[in-house]
N, C-alpha and C positions, 0 to 999 in steps of 0.2 A: 590054327585059325581062331579057336576059342580063346587061347592065351592072348593073342594079339588084340582081340576085341576087348578083353578085360583091361589090358594095358591102356588101350585107347580111352576107355571110360574113366580110368583112374587119372590119367594125364589131363583129360578134359575137366574133371572135377577140380584138380589142383589149380588149373588155369582160371576156372570160373571163380573159385574161392579167392584167388589172388586179386582178380579184377574187382570182386565185390568188396573186399577189404579196402582196396585202393579208393573205390568210389565212396565207401562209407567214411573213410578218413577225410577225404576231400569235402564231403558234405558237412561233417562235424566242424572241420576247420572253417568252412565258409559261414557256419552259423555262429561261431564264437567271435566276439569283438577282439580286434587287435589291441595289444597292450601299448603299442607305440603308434597309434593312428595319427597323433599330432605331429610326429616326426617323419613318418613314412609318407612323404608327399607323392611318391611315384606309384603308390598302390592304387588300383582301380577302385571306384566307388562301390560300396556294398550294394547288393541287389538280390532279388529273389532268383533262385535257380529255376530253370524250366521244370515244371512239375513232371513232365514226361520222363525225365532221366533220374528222378528221385525214387529210390527203392521204397517199398511200403514200410510203414512204421518207423520212418526216419524223420529227424527234425528238418524243418525247412523254413525259409523266410517268406512272409506273405504280407498282405495289408488287411489288418483286422478292423472291424467297424468301430467307430467311436462309441464309448460307453455313455449312456444317458446319465446326466447329472442334474440334481436339483435337491435343495435342502427341504425336507418335509418334516416339520416338528409339531409337537403338541405340548402345551403347558398342562402340567398336572399339579393342581394347587392343594396344599395341605391346610392352609390357613382357614379357620372356621369350618374345617372338614368339607370344603367345597367339592373336591374330587376324590382325594384319598388321604387317609382312610375315610370312608363315607360317614363313619361315626367314631367317637373317641372311646368307645367301649367294646370294640370288636376284639375277638380273640386273635392270637397270632396267626392261626390257620386261616381265619377269615380275612385278615389283612393280606396275607400272602395270596389267597385265592383271588381277591379283588385286583391285586397288582398283576398277577399272571393273566387275568382276563383282559385287562387294559393293554398289556404288552402284546398278547396274541392278536388282539384286534388291530393294533397299529401295524404289526408285521403283516398280517393277512391283507391289509389294505394299502400296502406298499409305502408306508411311512419309513423314515430312516433315523428319527431322533426323538428323544424324550427330554422335556425340560421339567425336571422334577424338583419341587420345592422342599428343600431339606432344612431351611432356617426361616420359618415364617415370621418370627418376632423374638429375637434374642433367645432362641431355644434350638433344640436339635432333634431331628429324626434320624439320628445316628449316634454312635457311641462317642461321647465327647467329655474331655476333662475341663473344658473351657465354659460350656454352657449346659443348662439342664435339659433333660428329656422334655419333649414338647407335650403340653396339655392336649393338643389335638391328636396325639398318638395314644395316650393312655388315660386321659381324663384328669390327670393331676401333674402339674409341673414338677419335674424332677423324678418321677416314678418311671422306672424302666419297664419295658414290656415283659410279660411273663407267659411262657418261659422266655428268657432273655434272648434276643437276637438283634442283629444290626440291620434295620430296614434299608439303609443306603447301600450296604454291601449286597443285600439281597436284590435290590433293584438293579444295581450295576451288573451283577452276574446274569440275571435273567434277561436284561436288555441286550447285553452282548451276545448271549446265546442265540438271540433272534436277529442279530445283525443290526441292532439299533444303537446309536450313540446315546450316552447318558450325560446330560448336562445338569449340574447341580445349580439350583436356583436359590439365591439368598436375597432376603430383604436386608439391605445394609444397615438402616438406621432405626427401624421400628423395634422397640424394646418390649412392648406388650400390646396385644390386640384386645379390644374390648370384648371380644367373644372368647377370650382365653381364660375365663375364670378369674377369681381374685388372686392377685400376685401373692405368693407365699414366700417363705424365707429363702427358698432356692431360686426364686425368680431373679433375673438380672436387674429388675426394677429395684430390688432391695440390696442385691449384692454390689451393684454399681450405682447406688443412689446419687452419688456426687456428679454423675454425668448424664443422668436420666431426667427428662422433663415430662410432666403430666400435661396432657392437652385437654381441652374442654369437652371433648367427646368421649373421654374415658380412656383413650389410648395413651401410651407412654412412648417417648421418642428419645433416642440417644442424641446428644448435642453434637451435630456434625463439626462444629468449630473446635471442640475440645480435643487436644492431641491424644488424650487417653481413649476417647472414642475411636479415633482413627487407628490407634495401635491395637485396640481390642478387636475390631473387625478385621484388621489385617491379620492378626493371629488366628482368627477363626478360619479365614480363607486359606492361609498357608497350611494350617493343620489338615484341612480337607484335601488340598492338592497333594500334600506329602503322603498321606496315609491311604488314599483311595484311588482306584484305577479309573478315574473319571475322564471324560473327553472335553469338558468345558465347564467354566464357571459363568453364571448368568445372574445379572442384576436386573430388577424391574424398574419401574418409573418412580418409585418412592424415594426421593432424596430428602430435601426439606419437605415437610408434610403439606398436603393440599390445604388451602385456607379454611375450607369447611371443617376440617378436623379440629380447628381451634375456634370454631364459630366466628370466623372472620377476623379475629384478633391477631396481631402480629405474633410471630414465633417468639416465645419467652426465653431469649438467650442473652439477657442483659449482663449476666456475670461474665460470659466469654467476650462479649462485645466491649465491655468496660476494661477488661484485662488487655485486650488488643489495643485499645486507645492508650492505656497507661504505658504500654511498651512502644509507643510512637507510631502506631498504625495510621496510615493516611488514606486508605481506601474508604469509599462510601460503604454503608452497612450492607447494601445489596451486593456490591462488588466483592466485599469481604466474604459474604456467604457463598457466592459463586466460586470464589477463589479456594475456599475450604474444600468444596466438592471437587473442583478441578484437580487439585493436588492429590486428593484421595484416589480419584479414578486413575490418574497416571501411576500412582504408587502401586495400586492393586495390579494393574496391567503388567508392570515390570516385575513385581514379586512373583506373580504366577509363572511367568516365563523363566525367571531365574531358578525356580524349583523344578519345573517340568516344561520344557520349551513347547512340547506338542499340545499341551492343554490350552485351549483357546479361551478367550474372554469375550463375552457378549453382553450387551446392554439393550433393553427394550424400553426406550424413553417414550414419554407421551408423544403422540403423533405430530403435534404442532410445536415448532420451536418458538415462534412469536406470531401473533396475528399479522397478516400482511405478507407472510413468507410461505408460499408465493403470493403474488398479488390476488386479492379477493378472499383470502382465507381469513375466517373469523373464529374466535373461540378462546380458550384459556391459553396463557403463555407460561410454558414451563420455565422459560428464562427468568420471568419476573415472579412467578408464584412458587415454583419448586427450587429456584436458584440453581437450575440445572442447565448449563450451557452445552447442551448435547451436540450442537453443531461444532463447537470447538473440539470435543472429544473425537468426533469423526474426522475433522480436518487434521488433527494431530496424529491420528492413527493409534489412539490409546485403546482401541477395541480390535478384535479380530472379526467380529460380526456385529451388525447393528440392526435392530428390529423395531423401528418406530411403529407405535401402535396406531395403525391406520384403520380405525374401527368404524368408519363411516361408509355409506354406500357410494358406489361409483357416481351416481347422479346427485349426490349431496351438493347443494349450492355453496355452502359456507366451508365445507371440508371435503372437497372432491378428491377421490382416491388417487386417480392417475396424476394430476398436477402435484399433489403432495409427494408422491413417490418420485416423480421426476425432479422435484426440488431437492429432496434428500440425495438423490443420485448426483445432482450437480455439485453438492457439497462433499461428496465422497472422493476427494482429490487424491487420496492414497490407495484407492481401489480395494478397500476392505469389503467383506461380504455385506450385502445389503438385502436383508430378508424381512419384508414387512410382517407385522403382526396383524392377523385377520380376526374379526369379531364373529367367529363361527357360531357362538352361542346365541347372540341376540342382535345381529345386524338388522337394522330397520329396513326390512324388505318383505314383500308379500310372498316371495319365493327365495328363501335363504340359500338353499343348495345352488340355485341358478346364479344368485348374486356372488357367492363365494367362488364358484367356477369361473365367473367372469373376472373376478379380481385376480385369480391365479393366472388366467390367460393374459391379462394386462401386465402383470408382473413379469411374465415370460417375455413379452414384447419389449418391455422397458429394460429389463436386466440381462437379457440374452442368455449366454451359457452359464452365468453365475446366478441363476434364478433360485428362488426358494421362498418359503413362508413358514410362519409359526401360527398355529390355530389356538385362539383363546375360546374355549379351552377344550379339553378332551370331552367335556360334557356336550359340547356342540356337535361332536361326532356320534356320541352314544345315545343322546336323548332326542335327536331329530331323525326319524326313521328314513328320511330321504337323503340325508347328507352323505353317508358313506357310499351308498350305491352311485350317487352322482359323481363322487370323486373316483371311485374304483373303476367305473365304466367310462370315465372321462379323462381328466388330466393325470390321474394316478394309475392309469391302466397298466403301466409297466413299472417295474422296480427301477430305482435310480441310486447312484452313488452320490454322496455329498460333494459339492464343488471342492476343488483343490484349494489349499491355503499356501500359495507359493512363497509368501514373505517369512514363513516359519521354516527353519532348517530342519531337515529330517535325515535319518540314516538311510542311504539308498538300499532298496530291497534287492535281494539276490533273485536271479531268475529261477523259477520253480523247475523241478524235475518232473517229467511226465512219463507215466508207465501205462502200457496198454496190453490187455489180455483179451484174446478172442474167445467169447463164450457162445459161439454158434450164431444165433440171430441177434446177439447183443455184443457190445464191446464194453469190457470192464476197464474204466479209466481211473487212475489214481495219481496223486501228485504229492510233492513234499518240497520243503525248502529248509536250508540250514538255519536261517535266522527267523524262525517262525514266530518268535516273541515280538517281532516288529510288524507282523501281519495282522490285519483286522478282518479282512474278507478276501474272497477269491472271485475271479470272474472266469467262467468257463465258456469257451466258444466252440460251437459245433457247426460243421459245414455240410449242408445237404445240397447236392446238385449245384455246387459252386456258390451257394448263398450262405453267409454266416448268420448264425443265431447266437444271442448273448444271454447268459444267465448269471446273476449275482448270487453267490453262495456264502453261507456263514463260515467262520473260521474253523469250526469243528468238523465240517464236511470235507473229507480228504479223498473221497472216491465217488464214483457214480456209474451206474449201468446205463449205457446209451444204445438205443436200437439202431441196427444197421440200416434199416429203412423206415421211413415215416411219411405218411400221406403220399405214397408212391415215389418218394425221393430217396436217394441213396446217400448214406453217410460217406463223406470222402476225406474229412480232416477234423482234427480236434486241437484246441489250443488252450493254454491256461496262463493267467496272470495273477499276481498277488497285489493286494491293495493295502496300504498302511493306514494309520489312524488319521492322517491328514488328507486322505483321498489320493495320495500319489500312487502311481502304477509302477510295477516292476516291468522289466522286459518280459516277453512271452516265450513260451516253448510251444511250438506247433508240430504236429506229426500227421502224416498222411495215413489214411486207412484204405486198404485195398483188399 
């Protein structure tokens, strides 16, 4: 009787094991995409298996919540030591400490991008063989930091550690700022004196019409894109200079203009200037993507294209004053994101925020990212935090799922004690991924592997993927009592301890996704917890 009973137990175990293996194989097969789905027209549509028949800790298909998306950036200006470094005589350790403090602040308040000025005026806050070290970094043009380090590389690494994109901000045509000390022998003012023009306010400008200028700036951009692990290149609103920079006098480009006429040019002088900038913008866009397709190109033009667009708008005309046909660049898709500087209050009569944003949206015929610049530092309002919150809410209503904004500047976040709490407790309460950029091709991400270990009252979850070099972030999903929660994690976080119960609710499933540099999502792996 004892022998027969043991035989029965053994036979029962073999049968149970066989059935479990069969169920597991079927579950795995069901979760794997077919290699011939396009040809196999008789296969039934894929769908989630009933959770009741799925063994614990096995993959399954489900419906995960949509991940919140919104671009949240801040400009960090180096020109005239506006933001960083705060002075041009800081030690390297002080520079790094200031940078880390800013990046921690942005991360803790659920921002996801930094627009960092690395070329304020024909100079470099990075190691360059093309242009000299910036006066604003060390107090002397051409003098390297001591001990030597590469500020841009430092900013990139520290931003990415915190899940923040790093956009390099360059001023394309300014050769020397009046706050940048006296130009010395290493300054581009003297090294490229044949293409540099002195303005009446003491600034120096590269001549946008000169092919040598266009080639020089092109080389600067390509050099940065090639050597650094950046996420985007960003130009601001300074193309031809504002009229006040030359005290109202016309831009002194007679040499280039006369050369153009001698060669049979037929455009008017204003159209010729705009044509110079148009060709340059198109060239930069194409050259960036030829080097690294995933590196985006953004421009933040002055907020008004021309007075009267839309009706009732008054103010400066970038089209006529800066010779910047920003509408054309947007129409042509020569940018990946566009951030018109809408620095006026919602209730402004001559420059109303929402009608201007709506007009730019109507010109966004190729559906590029449209993320307005907000004047967080000095918007004319008695309650700046409330005004900025209102502008963010309006942007969300106008732009929908592709919303975003850039704050001018980080000082508006750090020097107004009410601003960060208003954002963190309001529109930025939850973290967000940047919107996807579907017109740029990307290598498809592989589905991550998910591993689970039971640690008593906690579950130890870890994950990995074969093409991790293509990953920028992770999204972890946890399900308690049938409700999914979402958490955005940095690339270096590859595991997490998750409580089995929380607020009286029981953990029932976990899922993981990988996110690439353009915001694209991988397929997910989901496992039940029982």
